[in-house]
Each structure stands twice: as structure tokens, then as C-alpha cells.
C-alpha positions as CSV (number, residue, x, y, z in Angstrom):
1,M,18.4,-14.2,0.1
2,Y,18.9,-14.3,3.9
3,P,16.7,-17.0,5.4
4,Q,16.2,-14.9,8.5
5,A,14.5,-12.2,6.4
6,T,12.3,-14.7,4.6
7,E,11.1,-16.7,7.6
8,V,11.9,-15.3,11.0
9,M,11.0,-11.6,10.6
10,P,7.5,-12.0,9.2
11,K,6.8,-14.8,11.8
12,Q,7.9,-12.5,14.6
13,C,5.9,-9.5,13.4
14,K,2.6,-11.4,13.0
15,Q,0.0,-13.1,15.3
16,N,-0.3,-11.3,18.7
17,N,2.3,-8.7,17.7
18,I,0.4,-7.3,14.8
19,G,-1.7,-5.0,17.0
20,V,1.3,-3.5,18.8
21,Y,1.2,0.3,19.0
22,G,3.3,1.9,16.3
23,L,4.3,-1.2,14.5
24,F,6.2,-0.4,11.3
25,V,5.8,3.4,12.2
26,T,7.9,4.0,15.3
27,G,11.0,2.0,16.0
28,G,11.2,2.1,19.8
29,S,14.9,1.8,20.8
30,T,17.2,3.0,18.0
31,M,20.1,0.9,19.5
32,H,17.9,-2.2,19.6
33,V,16.8,-1.7,16.0
34,K,20.5,-1.5,15.0
35,K,21.3,-4.7,17.0
36,I,18.5,-6.7,15.4
37,Y,19.4,-5.4,12.0
38,E,23.0,-6.5,12.5
39,K,21.8,-9.9,13.5
40,I,19.7,-10.2,10.4
41,K,22.6,-9.0,8.2
42,S,25.1,-11.4,9.8
43,G,22.8,-14.4,9.4
44,Y,22.6,-15.0,13.2
45,P,21.4,-18.6,13.5
46,N,19.3,-18.1,16.7
47,L,17.5,-15.0,15.6
48,L,14.0,-16.2,16.3
49,E,14.9,-17.4,19.8
50,Y,16.6,-14.1,20.5
51,L,13.5,-12.1,19.3
52,R,11.2,-14.2,21.4
53,L,13.4,-13.6,24.4
54,V,13.6,-9.8,24.1
55,H,10.1,-9.3,22.8
56,A,10.6,-6.2,20.7
57,P,8.0,-6.2,17.9
58,R,8.4,-2.5,17.0
59,E,12.2,-2.8,16.8
60,C,11.8,-6.1,14.9
61,A,9.5,-4.5,12.3
62,M,11.7,-1.5,11.8
63,A,14.8,-3.5,11.4
64,F,13.1,-5.8,8.9
65,H,12.0,-2.9,6.7
66,Q,15.4,-1.3,7.0
67,F,17.0,-4.6,5.9
68,L,14.6,-4.7,2.8
69,S,15.6,-1.1,1.9
70,V,19.3,-1.4,2.4
71,F,19.7,-4.7,0.5
72,Q,17.0,-3.8,-2.0
73,V,15.3,-7.1,-1.5
74,Q,12.9,-7.6,-4.4
75,V,9.4,-8.4,-3.0
76,L,7.8,-8.7,-6.4
77,P,9.4,-9.9,-9.7
78,Q,10.0,-7.2,-12.3
79,R,7.3,-8.6,-14.6
80,C,4.7,-8.0,-11.8
81,I,6.0,-4.4,-11.3
82,D,5.7,-3.8,-15.0
83,V,2.1,-4.9,-14.9
84,V,1.2,-2.4,-12.2
85,L,3.1,0.4,-13.9
86,G,1.9,-0.4,-17.4
87,D,-1.0,0.8,-19.5
88,V,-3.7,0.0,-16.9
89,V,-6.0,3.0,-17.2
90,G,-9.6,1.9,-16.6
91,V,-8.6,-1.6,-15.5
92,P,-10.0,-2.5,-12.0
93,K,-7.3,-2.6,-9.4
94,R,-8.6,-5.9,-8.2
95,L,-8.0,-7.4,-11.6
96,I,-4.5,-6.0,-11.7
97,A,-3.8,-7.4,-8.2
98,L,-5.1,-10.9,-9.2
99,D,-3.0,-10.9,-12.3
100,V,0.1,-10.0,-10.3
101,L,-0.5,-12.7,-7.7
102,N,-1.0,-15.2,-10.5
103,L,2.3,-14.1,-12.1
104,L,4.2,-14.7,-8.8
105,H,3.9,-18.4,-9.3
106,E,5.4,-18.2,-12.8
107,E,8.2,-15.7,-12.1
108,F,9.6,-16.7,-8.7
109,D,11.3,-19.9,-7.5
110,D,10.4,-21.5,-4.2
111,T,12.5,-19.3,-1.9
112,R,11.5,-16.0,-3.5
113,L,7.9,-17.1,-3.8
114,H,7.8,-18.1,-0.2
115,F,9.2,-14.7,0.9
116,A,6.7,-12.8,-1.3
117,K,3.8,-14.8,0.1
118,R,5.0,-14.2,3.7
119,Y,5.5,-10.5,3.2
120,L,2.2,-9.8,1.4
121,Q,0.3,-11.9,3.9
122,L,2.0,-10.1,6.8
123,M,0.9,-6.8,5.3
124,R,-2.6,-8.2,4.8
125,R,-2.8,-9.0,8.5
126,Y,-1.5,-5.6,9.4
127,T,-4.0,-4.0,7.1
128,L,-6.9,-5.8,8.7
129,Y,-5.8,-5.8,12.4
130,G,-2.9,-3.4,12.9
131,Y,-3.5,0.0,14.5
132,L,-1.3,3.2,14.6
133,R,-2.7,4.3,17.9
134,P,-5.0,2.4,20.3
135,T,-7.8,5.0,20.4
136,E,-8.0,6.2,16.8
137,V,-10.2,5.2,14.0
138,H,-8.6,2.4,12.0
139,V,-6.6,4.0,9.2
140,V,-5.1,1.9,6.3
141,I,-1.5,2.9,6.1
142,T,0.1,-0.3,4.9
143,P,0.3,0.6,1.1
144,Y,2.3,3.7,2.0
145,L,4.6,1.8,4.4
146,A,5.3,-0.8,1.8
147,L,5.5,1.5,-1.2
148,S,9.2,1.8,-1.5
149,K,9.8,-1.9,-0.6
150,V,7.6,-3.2,-3.3
151,F,8.3,-0.6,-5.9
152,P,12.0,0.3,-5.5
153,G,13.6,3.0,-7.5
154,P,14.7,6.6,-7.4
155,D,11.1,7.9,-7.4
156,P,8.9,5.3,-5.7
157,R,6.2,8.0,-5.2
158,S,5.5,8.4,-8.9
159,N,2.1,7.0,-9.9
160,M,1.5,6.8,-6.2
161,K,-2.3,6.5,-6.5
162,T,-2.1,3.5,-8.8
163,K,0.6,1.9,-6.8
164,T,-1.1,2.3,-3.4
165,M,-4.5,1.2,-4.5
166,T,-3.1,-1.9,-6.2
167,L,-1.0,-2.6,-3.2
168,L,-4.1,-2.5,-1.0
169,E,-5.8,-5.0,-3.3
170,L,-2.7,-7.2,-3.3
171,F,-2.6,-7.3,0.5
172,L,-6.3,-8.0,0.8
173,L,-6.1,-10.9,-1.7
174,A,-2.8,-12.3,-0.5
175,Q,-4.4,-15.3,1.1
176,L,-5.2,-16.6,-2.4
177,L,-1.5,-17.4,-2.8
178,D,-2.1,-20.4,-0.6
179,D,-4.9,-21.6,-2.9
180,P,-3.7,-21.3,-6.6
181,M,-6.9,-22.9,-7.9
182,S,-9.1,-20.3,-6.2
183,L,-6.7,-17.6,-7.4
184,S,-7.0,-18.8,-11.0
185,E,-10.8,-19.0,-10.8
186,Q,-11.1,-15.5,-9.4
187,L,-8.7,-14.1,-12.0
188,H,-10.8,-15.8,-14.7
189,Q,-14.0,-14.4,-13.3
190,A,-12.5,-10.9,-13.0
191,C,-11.2,-11.0,-16.6
192,A,-14.6,-12.2,-17.9
193,S,-16.4,-9.4,-16.0
194,Y,-14.0,-6.8,-17.2
195,W,-14.3,-7.7,-20.9
196,Q,-18.1,-8.1,-20.6
197,T,-18.3,-4.6,-19.1
198,N,-16.2,-3.1,-21.8
199,E,-18.1,-4.8,-24.6
200,D,-21.4,-3.4,-23.2
């Protein structure tokens, strides 16, 4: 996997840039998006310095998502995707999300785990702090923006409700990836609560 996609792009899109108007929605300069995309694809060694110099967060975000789509970069391992798309009728989306996050540590190696963490935590920050327009009521659009990136395939919109609701929980809980012990505890509590509810 390209190191620029795993490290530089999430870093450039977060922090002060996360509230930029139209981030991940409008691309700004089409030519600039193409230029950044080509630099990612070629493994340009000074990409972060270049992005800091030109300060183009919208173009950066669009080029990043374009890169994920074109190269079909797998954000989640197949086993995690199978959990979301499996027989989960009646299972709380929070429990599904916690299970998926826990599986990440088992399924992915260091590089892929690092990328998954960076991407999910970037989307968490955008969910909490990003805005489509400066004057409108905050609308959560991140699950729809990330849908085809996390669930690739010919029909990413199938089971859309389950996918988007689980994605939202994944994003909101993504900080737990930095604290495996807390993640394990919350998963255990969520499982116990679910089984207790079903027994009653």
C-alpha cells in the first residue's frame, strides 16, 4: 500500500482543515485534484511538504478518496465486512461496530491496521466537526461519503441502511482503536447487555 495514502493524506485532511467548506464533497480545482492524485499514485516523496505549501484541503480530500476508489484500497478486512453484511437483524449497530473494531486487530497487519485507524478516525473527526456549508444545521454525511470506500463492490448501496448506520457507529467509536483494553471492555459489556436483553 502506498505510504502517502496511509499517512500523509489523513494527516493533511484533519486538524484545522476538517471544517473547510465542502470537504470531501466539492473538489475545488479539477486540475489540482488531478495533480495531487498523480503525486499520490507516483509515490511522490515530498507530498506532505507540497500539500502544506499549496494548502488545498478540498482538492486533497477529493484526490484521496479518488485514489481509494481507483486502486480499491481495502479499508476494512473482508471478515469485518462479512460481519456487517451477515445475519445481524436485531443486533444493535453499536455492538456490530465494536465487534468490527475488535476484529481489525486480529485481521490486519501493522501497515493496514494503521491505515484503517487513520481513515476511521479521520471520518470520526469529520463527522463531529466537519460542515457541508458554514451556515446550515450540522448534517451527518460521512457514512454516505465513505460507503463505497468501506464496502466496495458492484452495488455498494445494497443494504444501505445497515451499512450507513454501522459506519456511523464505527466512526464515533474509532478512538477506541488507540485503547484496545477499553475496546475489549466495551465489547464485553455490549455483548452481555445484548444477551441479557434477549433472555428477558
